[in-house]
FIKOLZA-1660 file (N, C-alpha, C; in steps of 0.1 Angstrom, whole numbers, plus 5000, padded with zeros to 4 digits):
% residues 101
   i   px   py   pz ch aa at
   1 5007 4989 5000  A  M  N
   1 5000 5001 5000  A  M CA
   1 5009 5012 5000  A  M  C
   2 5019 5012 5009  A  F  N
   2 5029 5025 5008  A  F CA
   2 5036 5026 4994  A  F  C
   3 5039 5016 4988  A  S  N
   3 5044 5018 4975  A  S CA
   3 5035 5025 4965  A  S  C
   4 5024 5020 4967  A  K  N
   4 5012 5027 4958  A  K CA
   4 5012 5042 4961  A  K  C
   5 5011 5046 4973  A  L  N
   5 5012 5059 4977  A  L CA
   5 5024 5067 4973  A  L  C
   6 5034 5061 4975  A  K  N
   6 5047 5067 4969  A  K CA
   6 5045 5069 4953  A  K  C
   7 5040 5060 4946  A  Q  N
   7 5039 5060 4933  A  Q CA
   7 5030 5072 4929  A  Q  C
   8 5018 5073 4936  A  F  N
   8 5011 5083 4935  A  F CA
   8 5014 5097 4936  A  F  C
   9 5023 5099 4948  A  K  N
   9 5030 5110 4951  A  K CA
   9 5040 5113 4938  A  K  C
  10 5048 5105 4935  A  D  N
  10 5057 5105 4922  A  D CA
  10 5049 5110 4910  A  D  C
  11 5038 5105 4907  A  L  N
  11 5029 5107 4896  A  L CA
  11 5023 5123 4897  A  L  C
  12 5019 5126 4910  A  R  N
  12 5015 5139 4912  A  R CA
  12 5027 5149 4909  A  R  C
  13 5039 5147 4917  A  D  N
  13 5051 5156 4914  A  D CA
  13 5054 5157 4899  A  D  C
  14 5054 5145 4892  A  Q  N
  14 5056 5146 4877  A  Q CA
  14 5044 5155 4871  A  Q  C
  15 5034 5154 4874  A  G  N
  15 5023 5162 4867  A  G CA
  15 5026 5177 4871  A  G  C
  16 5030 5179 4883  A  K  N
  16 5034 5193 4885  A  K CA
  16 5045 5199 4876  A  K  C
  17 5055 5189 4874  A  K  N
  17 5066 5193 4867  A  K CA
  17 5063 5197 4853  A  K  C
  18 5053 5187 4847  A  Y  N
  18 5048 5190 4831  A  Y CA
  18 5040 5201 4832  A  Y  C
  19 5032 5205 4844  A  Q  N
  19 5023 5216 4844  A  Q CA
  19 5031 5229 4842  A  Q  C
  20 5045 5229 4850  A  N  N
  20 5053 5240 4850  A  N CA
  20 5062 5243 4838  A  N  C
  21 5064 5231 4831  A  V  N
  21 5071 5233 4816  A  V CA
  21 5062 5237 4806  A  V  C
  22 5049 5233 4807  A  M  N
  22 5038 5236 4798  A  M CA
  22 5034 5250 4800  A  M  C
  23 5035 5256 4812  A  S  N
  23 5029 5269 4813  A  S CA
  23 5037 5281 4805  A  S  C
  24 5050 5277 4800  A  G  N
  24 5057 5286 4793  A  G CA
  24 5055 5285 4778  A  G  C
  25 5047 5274 4774  A  E  N
  25 5043 5272 4760  A  E CA
  25 5032 5282 4757  A  E  C
  26 5030 5285 4744  A  S  N
  26 5020 5293 4739  A  S CA
  26 5018 5288 4722  A  S  C
  27 5005 5288 4719  A  V  N
  27 5002 5286 4704  A  V CA
  27 4992 5298 4699  A  V  C
  28 4992 5302 4687  A  T  N
  28 4983 5311 4682  A  T CA
  28 4978 5305 4667  A  T  C
  29 4963 5306 4669  A  A  N
  29 4956 5299 4657  A  A CA
  29 4949 5311 4652  A  A  C
  30 4946 5310 4637  A  R  N
  30 4939 5322 4631  A  R CA
  30 4926 5314 4623  A  R  C
  31 4917 5320 4621  A  S  N
  31 4906 5313 4614  A  S CA
  31 4897 5327 4607  A  S  C
  32 4890 5322 4598  A  G  N
  32 4879 5333 4592  A  G CA
  32 4889 5343 4585  A  G  C
  33 4899 5339 4578  A  G  N
  33 4908 5346 4568  A  G CA
  33 4916 5358 4578  A  G  C
  34 4922 5352 4590  A  D  N
  34 4927 5361 4601  A  D CA
  34 4918 5369 4607  A  D  C
  35 4904 5368 4606  A  S  N
  35 4895 5376 4613  A  S CA
  35 4893 5374 4628  A  S  C
  36 4897 5362 4631  A  V  N
  36 4899 5359 4645  A  V CA
  36 4911 5352 4648  A  V  C
  37 4920 5356 4657  A  V  N
  37 4933 5352 4664  A  V CA
  37 4932 5350 4677  A  V  C
  38 4934 5335 4680  A  L  N
  38 4933 5332 4693  A  L CA
  38 4948 5326 4697  A  L  C
  39 4951 5329 4710  A  T  N
  39 4964 5325 4716  A  T CA
  39 4960 5316 4729  A  T  C
  40 4967 5306 4728  A  M  N
  40 4964 5296 4739  A  M CA
  40 4977 5294 4747  A  M  C
  41 4976 5292 4760  A  D  N
  41 4989 5288 4769  A  D CA
  41 4989 5273 4769  A  D  C
  42 5000 5269 4776  A  G  N
  42 5003 5254 4778  A  G CA
  42 4993 5248 4787  A  G  C
  43 4987 5254 4794  A  N  N
  43 4977 5250 4806  A  N CA
  43 4962 5250 4799  A  N  C
  44 4960 5251 4785  A  L  N
  44 4950 5252 4778  A  L CA
  44 4940 5265 4780  A  L  C
  45 4946 5274 4787  A  G  N
  45 4939 5288 4788  A  G CA
  45 4940 5296 4776  A  G  C
  46 4927 5304 4772  A  I  N
  46 4930 5313 4763  A  I CA
  46 4937 5327 4768  A  I  C
  47 4947 5329 4763  A  T  N
  47 4953 5342 4767  A  T CA
  47 4951 5353 4759  A  T  C
  48 4948 5352 4747  A  G  N
  48 4946 5363 4737  A  G CA
  48 4934 5358 4729  A  G  C
  49 4926 5370 4725  A  L  N
  49 4915 5368 4713  A  L CA
  49 4914 5380 4706  A  L  C
  50 4916 5381 4694  A  A  N
  50 4916 5392 4685  A  A CA
  50 4905 5391 4675  A  A  C
  51 4895 5400 4674  A  I  N
  51 4884 5399 4666  A  I CA
  51 4886 5411 4656  A  I  C
  52 4884 5408 4641  A  A  N
  52 4884 5419 4633  A  A CA
  52 4871 5428 4635  A  A  C
  53 4872 5441 4634  A  P  N
  53 4858 5449 4637  A  P CA
  53 4848 5446 4627  A  P  C
  54 4851 5441 4615  A  E  N
  54 4840 5439 4605  A  E CA
  54 4832 5427 4610  A  E  C
  55 4839 5416 4619  A  M  N
  55 4832 5404 4621  A  M CA
  55 4822 5408 4634  A  M  C
  56 4822 5419 4639  A  L  N
  56 4813 5422 4650  A  L CA
  56 4799 5429 4646  A  L  C
  57 4796 5429 4632  A  A  N
  57 4785 5434 4629  A  A CA
  57 4774 5423 4631  A  A  C
  58 4763 5426 4636  A  P  N
  58 4751 5416 4638  A  P CA
  58 4750 5406 4629  A  P  C
  59 4748 5410 4616  A  D  N
  59 4747 5398 4606  A  D CA
  59 4758 5389 4604  A  D  C
  60 4770 5391 4612  A  K  N
  60 4781 5382 4611  A  K CA
  60 4782 5373 4621  A  K  C
  61 4772 5373 4630  A  K  N
  61 4772 5365 4643  A  K CA
  61 4777 5351 4641  A  K  C
  62 4770 5343 4632  A  T  N
  62 4771 5330 4629  A  T CA
  62 4786 5326 4624  A  T  C
  63 4788 5336 4615  A  K  N
  63 4803 5335 4609  A  K CA
  63 4814 5338 4621  A  K  C
  64 4811 5348 4630  A  L  N
  64 4819 5350 4641  A  L CA
  64 4821 5337 4651  A  L  C
  65 4809 5331 4654  A  E  N
  65 4809 5319 4662  A  E CA
  65 4817 5310 4656  A  E  C
  66 4816 5306 4644  A  S  N
  66 4823 5294 4638  A  S CA
  66 4838 5298 4636  A  S  C
  67 4841 5309 4634  A  A  N
  67 4856 5313 4634  A  A CA
  67 4862 5312 4648  A  A  C
  68 4855 5316 4658  A  I  N
  68 4861 5312 4670  A  I CA
  68 4861 5299 4675  A  I  C
  69 4852 5291 4671  A  K  N
  69 4852 5276 4674  A  K CA
  69 4864 5270 4666  A  K  C
  70 4866 5274 4653  A  D  N
  70 4876 5269 4644  A  D CA
  70 4890 5273 4650  A  D  C
  71 4893 5284 4654  A  A  N
  71 4904 5290 4659  A  A CA
  71 4908 5282 4672  A  A  C
  72 4897 5279 4680  A  H  N
  72 4899 5272 4694  A  H CA
  72 4903 5258 4689  A  H  C
  73 4897 5250 4681  A  A  N
  73 4900 5237 4679  A  A CA
  73 4914 5236 4672  A  A  C
  74 4919 5246 4664  A  D  N
  74 4932 5244 4658  A  D CA
  74 4942 5246 4668  A  D  C
  75 4938 5256 4678  A  A  N
  75 4948 5259 4689  A  A CA
  75 4950 5248 4698  A  A  C
  76 4939 5240 4701  A  M  N
  76 4939 5228 4709  A  M CA
  76 4947 5216 4702  A  M  C
  77 4945 5215 4689  A  K  N
  77 4952 5205 4682  A  K CA
  77 4969 5209 4682  A  K  C
  78 4971 5221 4681  A  K  N
  78 4986 5225 4681  A  K CA
  78 4990 5222 4696  A  K  C
  79 4984 5226 4706  A  M  N
  79 4989 5223 4719  A  M CA
  79 4991 5210 4722  A  M  C
  80 4981 5202 4719  A  Q  N
  80 4981 5188 4720  A  Q CA
  80 4993 5181 4715  A  Q  C
  81 4997 5185 4702  A  R  N
  81 5009 5180 4696  A  R CA
  81 5022 5186 4705  A  R  C
  82 5023 5197 4710  A  I  N
  82 5033 5203 4718  A  I CA
  82 5033 5195 4732  A  I  C
  83 5022 5192 4737  A  I  N
  83 5021 5186 4749  A  I CA
  83 5027 5172 4748  A  I  C
  84 5024 5165 4737  A  A  N
  84 5028 5150 4735  A  A CA
  84 5042 5150 4733  A  A  C
  85 5047 5160 4726  A  G  N
  85 5063 5161 4723  A  G CA
  85 5070 5162 4734  A  G  C
  86 5065 5172 4744  A  K  N
  86 5070 5175 4756  A  K CA
  86 5071 5162 4767  A  K  C
  87 5059 5157 4768  A  M  N
  87 5058 5145 4776  A  M CA
  87 5067 5133 4771  A  M  C
  88 5069 5132 4757  A  Q  N
  88 5077 5121 4752  A  Q CA
  88 5091 5125 4755  A  Q  C
  89 5096 5138 4754  A  D  N
  89 5109 5142 4758  A  D CA
  89 5112 5142 4772  A  D  C
  90 5102 5141 4780  A  M  N
  90 5105 5141 4795  A  M CA
  90 5102 5127 4800  A  M  C
  91 5099 5118 4792  A  G  N
  91 5099 5105 4797  A  G CA
  91 5085 5099 4799  A  G  C
  92 5075 5107 4797  A  G  N
  92 5062 5103 4800  A  G CA
  92 5058 5102 4815  A  G  C
  93 5045 5098 4816  A  F  N
  93 5043 5095 4830  A  F CA
  93 5047 5081 4836  A  F  C
  94 5051 5079 4847  A  P  N
  94 5051 5066 4852  A  P CA
  94 5036 5057 4855  A  P  C
  95 5037 5046 4852  A  S  N
  95 5026 5037 4854  A  S CA
  95 5023 5034 4870  A  S  C
  96 5011 5037 4873  A  L  N
  96 5007 5031 4888  A  L CA
  96 5009 5018 4890  A  L  C
  97 5007 5009 4880  A  S  N
  97 5006 4996 4882  A  S CA
  97 5020 4991 4883  A  S  C
  98 5029 4998 4880  A  G  N
  98 5044 4994 4881  A  G CA
  98 5049 4989 4868  A  G  C
  99 5039 4989 4856  A  D  N
  99 5045 4983 4844  A  D CA
  99 5052 4993 4838  A  D  C
 100 5063 4987 4832  A  K  N
 100 5073 4996 4824  A  K CA
 100 5068 4994 4807  A  K  C
 101 5064 5003 4801  A  K  N
 101 5061 5003 4787  A  K CA
 101 5069 5012 4779  A  K  C
% end
């Protein structure tokens, strides 16, 4: 039981280490012909959102919503690739079952 607790603590410590490393990462995604520019940090928080003034017209509401969703999806994909690469570089998470894969 104590070995499982130690593994859990090690896993938690590793998670904190990854979170600290990822906090310095950032990606930018554009959509709608650059009418929406979204910036996301490594903790998956949106740190910037720029919307072209012409997209703020009431008749562009649906187009704006779609552009924001597209930019967010693109930023998520980019950040997921970065996260996967960083985790691989840092050795991945240890297994709680003790299996080495």
